[in-house]
C-alpha positions as CSV (number, residue, x, y, z in Angstrom):
1,X,0.0,0.0,0.0
2,X,1.5,3.3,-1.1
3,X,0.9,6.3,1.2
4,X,2.2,9.8,1.8
5,X,3.3,11.5,5.0
6,X,1.8,14.8,6.1
7,X,5.3,15.9,7.2
8,X,5.7,17.3,3.7
9,X,3.1,20.1,3.9
10,X,2.1,20.3,7.6
11,X,4.1,23.4,8.3
12,X,2.5,25.3,5.4
13,X,-1.1,24.9,6.6
14,X,-3.2,26.1,9.5
15,X,-6.3,24.1,8.4
16,X,-6.2,20.3,8.4
17,X,-8.7,19.8,5.6
18,X,-6.7,22.0,3.3
19,X,-3.5,20.2,4.2
20,X,-5.1,16.8,3.4
21,X,-6.5,18.2,0.1
22,X,-3.1,19.2,-1.1
23,X,-1.8,15.7,-0.6
24,X,-4.8,14.2,-2.3
25,X,-4.1,16.5,-5.3
26,X,-0.6,14.9,-5.6
27,X,-2.3,11.5,-6.4
28,X,-2.3,9.9,-2.9
29,X,-5.4,8.7,-1.1
30,X,-3.6,7.0,1.7
31,X,-2.0,9.3,4.2
32,X,0.2,8.9,7.3
33,X,-0.5,11.5,9.9
34,X,2.9,12.6,11.1
35,X,4.4,14.3,14.1
36,X,4.6,18.1,14.3
37,X,0.9,18.5,13.9
38,X,-0.8,21.2,16.1
39,X,-4.1,20.2,17.7
40,X,-5.8,23.0,15.9
41,X,-5.6,21.0,12.6
42,X,-7.4,18.0,14.1
43,X,-11.0,19.3,13.3
44,X,-10.1,19.8,9.6
45,X,-8.4,16.4,9.4
46,X,-11.4,14.7,11.1
47,X,-13.7,16.4,8.6
48,X,-11.7,15.3,5.6
49,X,-11.6,11.7,7.0
50,X,-15.4,11.7,7.6
51,X,-15.9,12.9,4.0
52,X,-13.8,10.0,2.7
53,X,-11.1,12.2,1.2
54,X,-8.4,9.9,2.5
55,X,-7.7,6.7,4.5
56,X,-5.2,6.8,7.3
57,X,-2.5,4.2,6.8
58,X,-0.8,5.0,10.1
59,X,0.3,7.6,12.6
60,X,3.7,8.8,13.6
61,X,4.3,9.6,17.3
62,X,3.5,12.1,18.7
63,X,0.3,13.1,17.1
64,X,-0.7,15.8,17.7
65,X,2.4,17.5,19.1
66,X,2.6,18.3,22.8
67,X,1.0,21.7,23.2
68,X,4.0,23.0,25.1
69,X,6.4,22.2,22.2
70,X,6.3,25.0,19.7
71,X,8.3,23.3,16.9
72,X,8.2,19.9,15.1
73,X,10.2,17.9,17.7
74,X,9.2,14.2,17.8
75,X,12.1,13.6,20.3
76,X,11.1,16.3,22.7
77,X,10.3,13.6,25.2
78,X,12.1,10.3,25.3
79,X,11.4,7.0,27.0
80,X,15.2,6.8,27.7
81,X,15.5,10.2,29.5
82,X,17.2,10.6,32.8
83,X,14.3,12.8,33.9
84,X,11.3,10.9,35.2
85,X,8.9,13.7,34.2
86,X,10.0,13.5,30.6
87,X,9.7,9.7,30.5
88,X,6.1,9.9,31.9
89,X,5.3,12.7,29.5
90,X,6.5,10.5,26.6
91,X,4.2,7.7,27.8
92,X,1.2,10.0,28.3
93,X,1.6,11.5,24.8
94,X,2.0,8.0,23.2
95,X,-1.2,6.8,24.8
96,X,-2.9,9.9,23.5
97,X,-1.6,9.2,20.0
98,X,-2.7,5.6,20.2
99,X,-6.2,6.9,20.9
100,X,-6.1,9.1,17.8
101,X,-4.7,6.3,15.7
102,X,-7.6,4.1,16.6
103,X,-10.0,6.9,15.8
104,X,-8.6,7.2,12.3
105,X,-8.5,3.4,11.9
106,X,-4.7,3.4,11.5
107,X,-2.9,0.1,11.0
108,X,0.2,1.1,12.9
109,X,2.0,3.7,15.1
110,X,5.6,4.6,14.3
111,X,7.7,5.0,17.4
112,X,11.1,6.6,18.2
113,X,12.5,4.8,21.2
114,X,14.9,7.5,22.5
115,X,18.6,7.9,22.5
116,X,21.9,7.3,24.2
117,X,23.3,10.6,25.4
118,X,26.3,11.1,23.1
119,X,26.3,14.5,21.4
120,X,26.0,14.1,17.6
121,X,28.4,17.1,17.1
122,X,31.2,15.0,18.6
123,X,30.5,11.8,16.6
124,X,28.0,11.5,13.8
125,X,28.6,15.0,12.3
126,X,32.4,14.7,12.2
127,X,32.2,11.2,10.6
128,X,29.7,12.5,8.0
129,X,32.0,15.4,7.2
130,X,34.9,13.0,6.7
131,X,32.8,10.8,4.3
132,X,31.8,13.9,2.4
133,X,35.5,14.7,2.0
134,X,36.2,11.2,0.7
135,X,38.1,10.1,3.8
136,X,35.9,7.1,4.7
137,X,38.8,4.6,3.9
138,X,41.4,6.4,5.8
139,X,42.9,5.1,9.1
140,X,41.7,8.2,10.9
141,X,38.1,7.6,9.9
142,X,38.3,3.9,10.9
143,X,39.8,4.9,14.3
144,X,37.1,7.5,15.1
145,X,34.3,5.2,14.0
146,X,35.5,2.3,16.2
147,X,35.9,4.7,19.1
148,X,32.4,5.9,18.6
149,X,31.0,2.3,18.5
150,X,32.9,1.3,21.7
151,X,31.8,4.4,23.6
152,X,28.2,3.8,22.8
153,X,28.3,0.1,23.6
154,X,29.7,0.9,27.0
155,X,26.9,3.2,28.1
156,X,23.9,2.0,26.2
157,X,22.5,-0.9,28.3
158,X,20.6,1.4,30.8
159,X,18.9,3.2,27.9
160,X,18.0,0.0,26.2
161,X,16.4,-1.3,29.4
162,X,14.3,1.9,29.6
163,X,13.2,1.5,26.0
164,X,12.1,-2.1,26.5
165,X,10.2,-1.3,29.7
166,X,8.3,1.5,28.0
167,X,7.5,-0.6,24.9
168,X,6.1,-3.4,27.1
169,X,3.6,-0.9,28.6
170,X,2.7,0.6,25.3
171,X,2.2,-2.8,23.7
172,X,-0.5,-3.6,26.2
173,X,-2.4,-0.5,25.1
174,X,-1.7,-1.2,21.4
175,X,-3.4,-4.6,21.8
176,X,-6.5,-2.9,23.2
177,X,-6.6,-0.4,20.3
178,X,-5.7,-2.9,17.6
179,X,-2.8,-0.8,16.4
180,X,0.6,-2.2,15.7
181,X,3.7,-0.6,17.1
182,X,6.4,0.0,14.4
183,X,9.8,0.7,16.0
184,X,11.7,2.8,13.5
185,X,15.2,2.5,12.3
186,X,16.9,5.8,13.1
187,X,19.5,8.0,11.3
188,X,22.0,8.6,14.1
189,X,24.1,5.9,15.7
190,X,23.4,7.7,19.0
191,X,19.7,6.9,18.7
192,X,18.0,3.9,20.4
193,X,17.9,1.2,19.2
194,X,21.0,0.7,17.0
195,X,21.0,-2.3,14.8
196,X,22.3,-4.8,17.3
197,X,19.7,-3.5,19.8
198,X,17.0,-3.6,17.2
199,X,17.5,-7.3,16.7
200,X,17.5,-7.9,20.4
201,X,14.3,-5.8,20.8
202,X,12.5,-7.7,18.1
203,X,13.5,-11.0,19.6
204,X,12.3,-9.8,22.9
205,X,8.8,-9.2,21.4
206,X,8.8,-12.0,18.8
207,X,5.7,-13.6,20.4
208,X,3.9,-10.2,20.5
209,X,2.0,-9.6,17.3
210,X,1.6,-5.9,18.1
211,X,5.3,-5.0,17.9
212,X,7.4,-5.0,14.8
213,X,10.0,-3.2,12.7
214,X,9.6,0.0,10.7
215,X,12.3,0.4,8.0
216,X,13.2,4.0,7.1
217,X,15.0,3.8,3.7
218,X,16.8,7.1,4.1
219,X,17.9,6.6,7.7
220,X,19.4,3.2,7.0
221,X,21.1,4.6,3.8
222,X,22.8,7.3,5.9
223,X,24.3,4.6,8.1
224,X,25.2,2.6,5.0
225,X,27.1,5.6,3.7
226,X,29.0,5.9,7.0
227,X,30.0,2.3,6.8
228,X,28.1,1.3,9.9
229,X,26.0,-1.3,8.1
230,X,25.1,-2.8,4.7
231,X,21.6,-1.7,3.7
232,X,20.7,-4.9,1.8
233,X,22.1,-7.2,4.5
234,X,20.3,-5.3,7.2
235,X,16.9,-5.6,5.5
236,X,17.5,-9.3,4.9
237,X,18.1,-9.8,8.7
238,X,15.0,-7.7,9.6
239,X,12.7,-9.4,7.1
240,X,10.7,-11.4,9.6
241,X,9.7,-8.3,11.6
242,X,8.9,-5.7,8.9
243,X,5.6,-3.8,9.3
244,X,6.3,-1.2,6.6
245,X,8.6,1.6,5.8
246,X,9.3,5.3,5.1
247,X,10.4,5.8,1.5
248,X,12.7,8.6,0.7
249,X,16.1,9.0,-1.0
250,X,19.5,10.4,0.0
251,X,21.8,12.8,-1.8
252,X,25.4,11.7,-1.0
253,X,26.3,11.4,1.7
254,X,23.7,12.6,4.2
255,X,20.8,14.7,2.8
256,X,17.8,12.5,3.2
257,X,14.0,12.9,2.7
258,X,14.7,13.5,-1.0
259,X,12.1,12.4,-3.6
260,X,12.7,8.9,-4.9
261,X,14.5,8.7,-8.2
262,X,15.2,12.5,-8.3
263,X,19.0,12.3,-8.7
264,X,19.6,10.5,-5.5
265,X,21.2,7.2,-4.6
266,X,19.0,4.3,-3.4
267,X,18.3,1.3,-5.6
268,X,14.8,0.3,-4.4
269,X,14.3,-2.8,-6.6
270,X,16.4,-5.3,-4.5
271,X,15.4,-3.8,-1.2
272,X,11.6,-3.9,-1.8
273,X,11.9,-7.7,-2.3
274,X,12.1,-8.0,1.5
275,X,8.8,-6.3,2.1
276,X,5.6,-8.3,2.4
277,X,3.0,-7.8,-0.3
278,X,0.5,-5.0,0.6
279,X,2.5,-3.6,3.5
280,X,2.5,0.2,3.9
281,X,5.2,2.1,2.1
282,X,5.0,5.8,3.0
283,X,6.7,8.6,1.0
284,X,8.2,10.8,3.8
285,X,9.5,13.9,2.0
286,X,11.1,17.2,3.0
287,X,8.9,20.3,2.8
288,X,11.4,21.6,0.2
289,X,10.4,19.0,-2.4
290,X,8.2,20.5,-5.1
291,X,4.8,19.2,-6.0
292,X,5.7,18.9,-9.7
293,X,8.7,16.7,-8.9
294,X,6.6,14.5,-6.6
295,X,3.9,13.9,-9.2
296,X,6.5,13.1,-11.8
297,X,8.4,10.6,-9.6
298,X,5.1,9.1,-8.5
299,X,4.4,8.1,-12.1
300,X,7.9,6.6,-12.3
301,X,7.2,4.6,-9.1
302,X,3.9,3.3,-10.6
303,X,5.6,2.2,-13.8
304,X,8.5,0.4,-12.0
305,X,6.6,-1.0,-9.0
306,X,2.9,-1.4,-10.0
307,X,2.5,-4.1,-7.3
308,X,3.6,-1.6,-4.6
309,X,0.9,1.0,-5.2
């Protein structure tokens, strides 16, 4: 099932019905309601849904945004935080989002699980700069990357435990609502879970039908470009747990949320083979992408992957 994320045009609209209408005009009838949404847009979105303008494929936590957060910040509150108030706020907002997801008959809820407190300016950004400069095969790059991985491995267990404990509670509510929890692959190695932890998390919940894996093509490609994983091999490993994915492309080495096929880098054909037939595939694009480009590339997608529409 092909769908489109409201993250593309959310910031340009104050009315939810108009926002939905612009996406429908692109050629999409399935829409993922994404984070960063003000509660003021809900009446218009409800109206559009009641009129049958769109079906809601899924929702991305938190939806709507916490009223006290004035920008689009899906990680404003984390399950892994040192602050008990923030952990509880994250839980409360997630339960609220689950309620909204059930209202719109969503199939899934995309979750960010938190992070390990390692400033990205010290690790991910310098490594990305070295790759951009063509230094990814130098001894200096390898040394810094290994140091990064070792540091994270040392301090991560506490944050992984917090993430698991939170997910266990959320999964109980998800079962009541009939909404699957899709744990997303993240773009920074500081984020929780990393790939080793994701496997461990999915194994922990392997007997729970309400928890699975959400593959973000762009996020994983960023890590592929940094030499932290192999995109194809990673998807092959995660195949049993896949619920769906966010589809976008990457301009080398680290500009993601580009329109598929528009001069970027990902070869979708071999990667899509790991996704079950009919699973949700959501175009999650930057607000900078032009409508004309999206319409043009959507036609390319339909020609190449008619079975994925």
